[in-house]
Structure formats: C-alpha cells, structure tokens
C-alpha positions as CSV (number, residue, x, y, z in Angstrom):
1,X,-34.6,-7.4,17.2
2,X,-32.9,-10.5,15.8
3,X,-32.2,-8.8,12.5
4,X,-30.6,-5.9,14.3
5,X,-28.3,-8.3,16.2
6,X,-27.4,-10.1,13.0
7,X,-26.5,-6.8,11.3
8,X,-24.3,-5.8,14.3
9,X,-22.5,-9.1,14.2
10,X,-22.0,-8.9,10.5
11,X,-20.5,-5.4,10.9
12,X,-18.1,-6.7,13.4
13,X,-17.1,-9.7,11.2
14,X,-16.7,-7.4,8.2
15,X,-14.5,-5.0,10.2
16,X,-12.3,-7.9,11.5
17,X,-12.0,-9.4,8.0
18,X,-11.0,-6.0,6.6
19,X,-8.4,-5.6,9.2
20,X,-7.1,-9.1,8.5
21,X,-7.0,-8.5,4.8
22,X,-5.2,-5.2,5.3
23,X,-2.6,-6.7,7.6
24,X,-2.0,-9.7,5.2
25,X,-1.6,-7.5,2.1
26,X,0.7,-5.0,3.8
27,X,2.8,-7.9,5.2
28,X,3.1,-9.5,1.8
29,X,3.9,-6.1,0.2
30,X,6.7,-5.5,2.7
31,X,8.0,-9.0,2.2
32,X,8.0,-8.6,-1.6
33,X,9.7,-5.2,-1.2
34,X,12.5,-6.7,0.9
35,X,13.1,-9.4,-1.6
36,X,13.1,-7.3,-4.8
37,X,16.7,-6.7,-5.9
38,X,15.9,-3.2,-7.3
39,X,14.7,-2.0,-3.9
40,X,17.7,-3.6,-2.1
41,X,20.0,-1.7,-4.4
42,X,18.2,1.6,-3.8
43,X,18.2,1.1,0.0
44,X,21.9,0.1,-0.1
45,X,22.7,3.3,-2.1
46,X,20.7,5.5,0.3
47,X,22.4,4.1,3.4
48,X,25.9,4.1,1.8
49,X,25.6,7.8,0.7
50,X,24.5,9.0,4.1
51,X,27.8,8.3,5.8
C-alpha cells in the first residue's frame, strides 16, 4: 500500500517538474528569440511589407 502511494506521489512530482521545465525552456526560448537581431529584422520586414 505504501509503495503504491509513493509511486503515485512520484508521478505527480514528475508531471509537475516536466511542466515546470517545459514552461521555463519555452519562456527562455521566446526571450532569446525576441532579443536576437536576425529575428527582429525578419519580424520588422514581415510587418512592414504587410501594409
């Protein structure tokens, strides 16, 4: 019984940690994407050509 509870709690912790790692990495990726001059130029060109 105790081992089953430990496994369930470990699964919950693993799921939470995976969500946290995913959010952190995606946030860092978007932050780096916004600060890269190449992507800024591409985005500026896309929005300037659309008008």
